[in-house]
Steps between C-alpha positions, in 0.01 A plus 500: 500500500399153385296381204169502688556854630585624149177350365297658781667838442429486126130437556482760779650764269233432239638254247220289353707184537850391598698178499852380566689289248853360493694696239621173346136434400488813283512447125729730303441535125787685327280562194292739715785754475370582151185640667718764664669572168159585352508795742126527553563658841751749361776410749727285283844659489395802707474344847776336704255237625392395151674319215754524368651683800361282783708197403488196278229239534746271683612780736140583584417135570807475724380804700168324573654163581733669751191493725325185622140621507277759338186665629264544205251786538191572290272798463179512295366807324174591328663580166308393192783543249839369618664716231350826633819665625309785670353243741783245499789730593350636825381151600847353447652792692266433793576128483875563509464754783307241700775247430763748623288567811494128576877474454561798728274356770644149470850635557678196357759490220374406159437584137193686372358410160228741395185497293687726259847644469637746751327838506672657800645778283353671199700507290742225602853629560624280214348748254731768645806273503501501881508206742180365650375729778353213704692180418381321817132579427508441124286210376445322171180342374427130457541533123858622546565187709324285234276348766203303363234676708207280396691187603603668827141587588386144427770361731383746768130412446426863407271630227683639198188590301230598748201621300410738218571856608743392774871558447751336734854602586767293669819585679750292687728535798782247505637432846700253708846525351674181386827422672763383254 
């Protein structure tokens, strides 16, 4: 599946917008790791896909740059308060499920980066001292990768802040493996 087909599939599945960017154009800000350490989502240290267990900032960046391109996907939600977890959590879950649906239909190798940390298992197996149940499906969020999302959306000509009462989520699918 090529770039154009991925974009068409994203829009057909219901994403509000989609764009392709070269991964080398992404901006990584190591200082963003402190946002994960604040643990506002509650997954820090209790989820394999989240810091500190997902990898160092440099390891996460290397995972992204292993791929040449990234499909950026956006959904928009009528959510007045972006801190209202009762509305945010189900919206992020739906966004990530839609991302997984696209990946499954595309059928090409790649790396999923979600709108939030992995929520395939509740609780994550790490809390039981067991290995990840779905290591090939596990995904980390853009914060764990320290990706500057606002800068990414500008480079993709996508709206970051849409309007009052509209909350946007972004995910990414990195594809087209680099040959060393």
